[in-house]
N, C-alpha and C positions, 0 to 999 in steps of 0.2 A: 153410292156410283159417282163415278166423279164429274166432276164441275160442269166441264163442257158436256156429256150427254143430259146432266137436267137441263142446263138451256135449252138444248134441242128440243124436249122431250115439253120444254115450257112453248117455245115456240111456234109447233106443231098444233097446238091445240087454240094458236089465234086462228086467222081468217089471212089467207093468204089469197092474193086480187095477181094475176098476166098484166103487167104494166104492156104489152107491143103487141103492136099486128101482125094479122100471121103475111108470111113473103110468098108471092108469088105473081107474075109475069105479067098482071095488069092493075099491080096496087099506084098508087099517084107516087114522082117520084121527081132528082134535078132534071132537070132539062136536057141539060146539056149531056148525059148517061146516057147508057142503054139500058131499057128495062133487061130482069133476068131473064137465061137460056137457059133449058133446060133439054140433058139426052137420056136417057134408057138405054146404060152402058150393057147388062147384065140381066134375066129376066128369072125368078125362084123356076118357072116351067119347065123353059131350054137349056138355063145353065146352071139350077141348085143356090141359087143366090141373086136378088135382090143386088145393083150395085146402079146407082145415076152420078149422072156427070151433072154439074151447075157451073153457069160461068154469070159473073154477080160484082155488081162492083162494091168498093169498100162503101161507099157512104149510103144505104138501102134501104128500106124499110125500121123500123123502127133500131138507130145505130146508133153507136159510139161512135168522138169527133173528138181523138188523140189532139195536144196538143200543137204536135207538126203539123195537124191537116189546114194549120192556116199560118201557120210562126216558125218556118225554117230556124232548124237546131236545138227547137224543141222537143218534150220529147214525146216517142215514139207512141202506140200503143202496148206494148209489154214493156214498155219503161210503171207504168201505172202499179203502183203495188195492190196487193190483194187487199187490203183495210182498205183501201183508198173506195174498192168500188162494194163495200155494205157500211151501208151510211144510214144517221138518222134521216128522216124527208122530213121535209119545210113544204107546204103545197100552201101558192095564191092562185083562193078563186078569186077568177074574174070572168066569168062565164057571159053573166050578167051586161054589165059590159062591154066586152063583146060582139056580143049579139047589137046590141046598140048600134057600137063602131067597129069594125070587123081591121081598124087601123090600128086598133089600142097598142100603148107602149107601155109599159108595167116602168114605175115611174119610185123614182126614191119616196116620195110622199107616200105611194099606195106600202111600197116595202114599213114604212115607218108604221103608217096606222093599223097593219098586219100584226108587227109589235106590240101595239097599246092594246090588241087584243089578246094576245098570244102569248107577247111575252119575248124577247130577246133573241131573237136566232143566232145559235151557239157554231163557236168555230167550228170548223171539218162538216158538216152539214149537206146536205144536198136538198137544192132551193127546185122544185117546180113551179113551174106558171101553167095555171091548170086556164085554159080558156075555152073549154066545148070544142075545139075546132077537129077534133078524133070527130064527131060526130056525119062531117062532111067527107069521110075518108072512102064510101064507096061509092061516091061522084068524083070523079076526077075533077070537074071543070068545077066544079064548085069547093075542093080545094084548093086551087091550085087561087082561085077568085079572083082573077083578068081580067080588069076593062079592055076598052074598045084600044086602047092605045101600048097593049102589054105590057101591064104596071098592076101588080100582085097586090092584094088591098089582102093580108090578114096580118094578125098581130104577133107583138115580136116584142122582146129584153129594147128598152132604155142602155145607151150607152151611160149615163149617170147613173142605174141601178144596178150597171154590171160594176164601176166604180165602187160603187157604196158596199157591194157585196164583198170586193174579194177588198177593199182596201179600208175597210171599219168593221167588217166580219169578219174577213178573212174565213169565207167558206169552200168547202173543196170543191164543190159539183154542181151545173143547174140541170135543166131538162126542161123541153118543151114537148107540144104535140104539133107544132109546126115544120116544114120541109127549112126554113133559117132561124137564127137567130133574130136579127133584126125584125121589126114589121115592112110590111112593104111599103110603106107608103115614107119608112125612113131612109130605105135600103135607094128607093127612090131619088127623095132629097141629095142625100148623103155620097149615090153614086158608088155605093159602096156597103158591104156587111160590115161597118164600122167595129156596131158594140160587135161578131161572133172574130172578128182582127182582135181585138182587146182583149179577150177575155181567153183563148186560143192563147193569146202571145204571155198570157200570166202564165202559164207552164198547169191549167190548169183543163179539165175536160168538161166535156157537154153530153150530156144524150139528149138525141133528138125523134121527132115522129113517135113520143108514147100516148100512149091509148090507153083509158078506165080511167085518167084524172080527177073526172067530176065523180067518184065514189071514192076519193081519197078524204080522213079526214086532216084538215089543216096542218094539226102536229101530233107526235103518237106516234106514227108508223117509219119503218124501215124501212130504205130501198135496199136491195141486193141486184147485181147486175151481171150476166154471166161473159163473160167475151170468151173471145177465139186464140189460141197463143202463137200466133203468123208472123213471123219477120219483118221485121219494118213496118207493119203495117200503119197508115194515119188512121183508123181507125175501121169499122166493119160492123154487121150486123148483130145484133147486140140480143140476147130474153133478160128485162128488165123483171122483178117480181118485187112489190110489195109485201112486206109481213106489217098487217092491220093490230091499232090495240086490241081489238077487237076478239073477243069468243069465234070460231068455225060454229 
């Protein structure tokens, strides 16, 4: 048997976990956009086949941001190589800290603490921030977590942490459970998404609004991201899957 088929057999014996939220017109979304619109065009009963038309923005639900989403002249979605979408997965679990402080921002110290416990994060990896925020998904107001002035209190990555992951570790991609890369308080203080701008400006991608990160081990898993091949797209809804080190 070919080695690649043997590898597939081995992978299929392991536990596979969906990291993706289901998409519909009632999920939380970036408020400058419109929610999903759906229309049935043909039915099996009337036409012999079922077909629907969807109107959806590129950044909706669990989605990938290509670098060009924030950085003009950088890579579009179809520029990302297939191998970049299948990576070792490292997960920094900060659910307890976020429960205490919804404005929690991942720091360089957090990354170094993670590495002291699990080893140095290698280059060409995917690093995810597990905040537990996806548990708020079914209640949009809790997910946005706005105060009386309209400021969102949500966790995120600090600019320093992302600079470290790029400059010192050369990882390929990051992911998180929230709609934005930056913590809500950092966005308000900096008057912009400075961490997200920095990351995408490095010609690297990210996946936002991930699900089920709480079930992942810190190390030992693989992430695979299914991405549509749409010309000139700055991103799109994806199907993200983790293959865990444990057997099914």
